[in-house]
C-alpha positions in Angstrom: 129.0 64.5 44.2 132.1 63.5 42.2 132.0 59.9 43.4 128.3 59.7 42.7 128.7 61.1 39.2 131.5 58.8 38.3 129.8 55.7 39.6 126.4 56.6 38.1 127.9 57.0 34.7 129.6 53.6 34.9 126.3 52.0 36.1 124.3 53.5 33.2 126.8 52.4 30.6 126.8 48.9 32.0 123.0 48.9 32.0 122.8 50.0 28.4 125.2 47.2 27.3 123.5 44.5 29.3 120.0 45.5 28.2 121.2 45.6 24.6 122.5 42.1 24.9 119.2 40.8 26.4 117.1 42.6 23.8 119.2 41.1 21.1 118.4 37.6 22.4 114.7 38.5 22.6 114.8 39.9 19.1 116.3 36.6 17.8 113.5 34.7 19.5 110.8 36.9 17.9 112.4 36.8 14.5 112.4 33.0 14.7 108.7 33.0 15.4 108.1 35.4 12.6 110.1 33.2 10.2 107.8 30.3 11.1 104.7 32.4 10.5 103.7 32.6 14.2 104.1 36.3 14.3 103.6 39.1 11.8 106.9 40.9 11.1 105.4 44.3 11.8 104.7 43.4 15.5 108.2 42.2 16.3 109.6 45.5 17.5 106.5 46.4 19.4 106.7 43.1 21.3 110.4 43.7 21.8 109.6 47.1 23.4 107.2 45.4 25.8 110.0 43.1 26.9 112.2 46.0 28.1 110.9 45.8 31.7 111.8 42.1 31.8 115.3 42.9 30.5 115.8 45.6 33.2 114.8 43.2 36.0 117.2 40.6 34.6 120.3 42.7 34.3 119.6 45.7 36.6 121.3 44.3 39.7 124.3 43.1 37.7 124.7 46.5 35.9 124.6 48.3 39.2 127.2 46.0 40.8 129.5 46.2 37.8 129.1 50.0 37.6 130.1 50.4 41.2 133.1 48.1 40.8 134.3 49.9 37.6 133.7 53.4 39.0 135.4 52.8 42.3 138.1 50.7 40.7 139.0 53.5 38.3 139.3 55.9 41.2 141.5 53.5 43.0 143.6 52.7 40.0 144.3 56.3 39.4 145.2 56.8 43.1 142.3 59.3 43.5 140.9 57.3 46.5 144.4 57.3 48.1 144.7 61.0 47.8 141.2 61.5 49.2 142.0 59.2 52.1 145.2 61.1 52.8 143.2 64.3 52.8 140.9 63.0 55.5 138.0 61.7 53.5 136.0 59.2 55.7 134.8 55.8 54.6 131.2 57.0 55.3 131.7 59.8 52.8 132.6 57.2 50.1 129.8 54.8 51.1 127.0 57.5 51.3 126.8 58.3 47.5 127.0 54.6 46.7 124.2 53.9 49.1 122.1 56.7 47.7 122.6 55.5 44.2 121.8 51.9 45.2 118.5 53.0 46.9 117.5 55.1 43.9 118.4 52.2 41.6 116.5 49.7 43.7 113.5 52.0 43.9 113.5 52.2 40.1 113.6 48.4 39.8 110.8 48.1 42.3 108.7 50.5 40.2 109.5 48.3 37.1 108.8 45.1 39.0 105.7 46.3 40.8 103.9 48.4 38.1 105.6 48.8 34.7 106.4 45.1 34.3 102.8 43.9 35.0 101.4 46.5 32.7 103.8 45.5 29.9 102.9 41.8 30.6 99.2 42.5 30.4 99.6 44.5 27.1 101.9 41.9 25.7 99.5 39.0 26.5 96.5 40.9 24.9 98.6 41.6 21.8 99.8 37.9 21.6 96.2 36.7 21.8 95.2 39.1 19.0 98.2 38.0 16.9 97.3 34.3 17.5 93.9 35.0 15.9 95.3 36.7 12.8 98.8 35.2 12.4 97.4 32.2 10.5 96.9 34.3 7.3 100.4 35.7 7.5 101.9 32.3 8.1 100.4 30.7 5.0 102.9 30.4 2.1 101.4 30.4 -1.4 102.5 27.5 -3.5 103.7 25.4 -0.6 102.2 22.8 1.7 101.7 24.0 5.3 101.2 21.6 8.1 98.9 22.6 11.0 97.6 21.1 14.2 100.8 19.0 14.8 100.6 17.6 11.2 96.9 16.6 11.3 96.0 19.2 8.7 97.8 19.9 5.5 96.9 23.2 3.7 97.8 24.3 0.2 96.8 27.6 -1.5 97.8 28.9 -4.9 97.7 32.5 -4.0 96.4 34.7 -1.1 95.4 38.3 -0.6 96.9 39.3 2.8 94.6 42.2 3.5 91.3 40.4 2.8 92.3 36.8 3.5 90.9 35.6 0.1 92.5 32.4 -1.1 92.5 30.7 -4.5 93.2 27.0 -5.5 92.7 25.7 -2.0 93.5 22.1 -1.0 93.0 20.7 2.5 93.8 17.3 3.8 92.7 16.1 7.2 94.3 13.0 8.9 91.6 11.7 11.3 93.2 8.4 12.3 91.5 5.6 10.5 90.0 8.0 7.9 91.2 10.9 5.9 89.3 13.8 4.4 90.3 15.9 1.3 88.7 19.2 0.4 89.4 21.2 -2.7 87.9 24.4 -4.0 88.8 27.2 -6.5 88.4 29.9 -3.9 88.1 30.5 -0.1 88.8 32.8 2.7 90.0 32.8 6.3 88.0 34.7 8.9 87.7 34.9 12.7 84.5 33.9 14.4 83.3 36.5 16.9 81.8 33.9 19.1 84.6 31.5 19.9 87.4 33.7 18.4 88.7 30.8 16.4 90.0 31.0 12.8 87.8 29.4 10.1 88.5 28.4 6.5 85.5 28.9 4.2 85.6 27.1 0.8 83.3 27.9 -2.1 82.0 25.6 -4.8 84.3 22.7 -4.0 84.4 19.0 -3.4 84.9 16.8 -0.3 86.2 13.3 -0.4 86.3 11.1 2.8 87.9 7.7 2.6 89.3 4.9 4.7 93.1 4.9 5.0 93.3 1.1 4.2 94.1 0.6 0.5 92.2 -2.7 0.4 88.9 -0.9 1.4 86.8 0.9 -1.2 84.8 2.9 1.4 84.6 6.5 0.4 82.1 9.4 0.3 82.3 12.2 -2.1 80.1 15.3 -2.1 80.0 18.7 -3.8 79.2 21.8 -1.8 78.5 25.4 -2.4 80.1 26.5 0.9 82.0 24.6 3.6 83.3 26.1 6.8 86.3 24.4 8.4 87.5 25.3 11.8 91.3 25.7 11.9 93.6 25.6 15.0 95.2 28.9 16.0 99.0 29.1 15.8 100.7 27.9 19.0 101.9 31.1 20.7 103.0 30.7 24.4 101.0 33.2 26.5 101.2 33.0 30.3 98.1 31.9 32.1 98.8 33.2 35.6 96.6 36.2 36.4 99.0 37.3 39.2 101.7 38.3 36.6 99.5 41.2 35.5 98.7 42.5 39.0 100.4 45.6 40.4 102.4 44.9 43.5 99.8 46.2 46.1 97.1 44.2 44.5 99.0 41.0 45.4 98.0 41.4 49.0 96.8 39.5 50.9 99.0 36.6 50.1 96.2 34.0 50.3 97.4 31.7 47.6 100.7 30.0 46.6 100.7 31.9 43.3 100.4 35.3 45.0 103.0 34.3 47.6 105.5 33.2 45.0 104.9 36.3 42.8 105.3 38.6 45.8 108.7 37.3 46.6 109.7 37.4 42.9 108.8 41.1 42.6 111.0 42.0 45.6 114.0 39.8 44.5 115.5 42.0 41.9 115.3 45.4 43.8 116.7 43.8 47.0 119.5 42.0 45.1 120.5 45.3 43.4 120.7 47.1 46.8 122.7 44.3 48.5 125.1 43.7 45.5 125.8 47.4 45.2 126.8 47.6 48.9 128.8 44.4 48.5 130.7 45.9 45.6 132.1 48.7 47.8 134.6 46.6 49.8 135.3 44.4 46.7 136.3 47.4 44.7 139.1 48.3 47.1 142.1 46.7 45.4 145.5 46.4 46.9 148.8 47.8 45.6 149.6 46.7 42.0 146.2 44.9 41.7 144.0 45.6 38.8 140.3 46.3 39.0 139.2 43.5 36.6 140.1 40.7 39.1 137.5 42.1 41.5 134.9 42.2 38.7 135.4 38.5 37.9 135.1 37.6 41.6 132.0 39.8 41.9 130.4 38.1 38.9 130.9 34.7 40.6 129.2 36.0 43.7 126.4 37.4 41.6 125.9 34.1 39.8 125.8 32.2 43.1 123.4 34.7 44.7 121.0 34.8 41.7 121.0 31.1 41.2 120.2 30.5 44.8 117.3 33.0 44.4 116.0 31.1 41.4 116.4 27.8 43.1 114.5 29.0 46.1 111.7 30.4 43.9 111.4 27.1 42.2 111.3 25.3 45.5 108.5 27.6 46.8 106.5 27.0 43.6 106.9 23.2 43.7 106.0 23.1 47.4 103.0 25.4 46.8 103.7 27.4 50.0 101.4 30.2 50.8 103.1 31.3 54.0 106.4 31.3 55.7 109.7 33.3 55.5 110.0 32.9 51.7 113.2 34.4 50.3 113.8 36.7 53.3 116.3 34.4 55.0 118.4 34.3 51.9 118.4 38.1 51.6 119.2 38.4 55.3 122.2 36.0 54.9 123.6 38.1 52.1 123.0 41.3 54.2 124.9 39.9 57.1 127.9 39.1 54.8 127.7 42.6 53.3 127.7 44.2 56.8 130.7 42.1 57.9 132.7 43.1 54.8 131.7 46.8 55.1 132.7 46.8 58.8 136.0 45.2 57.9 136.7 47.8 55.2 135.7 50.6 57.6 138.2 49.5 60.2 141.0 49.2 57.5 140.2 52.7 56.1 
């Protein structure tokens, strides 16, 4: 119980630090989108909350490995493990609480990967779609020229009411290749069509001028209108298009498509990596005389980087080959498991 308590505390502290770092990176990304008008500021922290499962899957295995190294390393540095070994404590008694913590930790990551993560992804995707429909109003800057649709549309408004979407002193310029179109009106509003869910700009009592972009040509057409509806492009917000990302883990079966096959192995990657890395940390944490515990942490981090990069490379290879059957990532996990068993057997014989 003592070893389990000490190691669990170190793992939870490591998890809090690593998740905080990842969430800070996500927050910087969202704030950048909000500064460009692609996201309302009020939705940033809700979107950040929905990214917590992703952060847990990214750093969960690393936090468990570092926690085991720091917890056992502190016990070894203070000679507590030496006293326990002299008192007859077996190696299995040290390994058992670590294995129990690793299985519970991996089960938690599996729950996040299999159920909480897809639910958060589905809710985040729906929220991003809703924001894409309404973020155009929040992204307009009164008194400045805003360029939309990769520069094809230039929009200027004198003032705007954020709650109702009413505009005043509206100027719109369309660059349509050989011809350009200019619209101006004293008032207008932005609304969302219920049919195609696209944003529209409605201008009232304005003028429309269409002319050829060649200065030598005098071709132009000018009309006055009472109302003119202009369809605007929605802000570009990246939303995943893969339906498998929002499916719970059991719903991925049967693996009858490359997308489901790839997603299945990706869901199991983080829990299995956490279990294997935690067991690997047990022999690595056993430092020799006059050896600090931080050297083992650096070496363990290198092993973690090699292992995770191999996983990502294998996942990319599976995706590019569009494989829907085969061993997938299991040979890589089996290879790491074999190395872990060899190191644990070696440590047990030296104990």
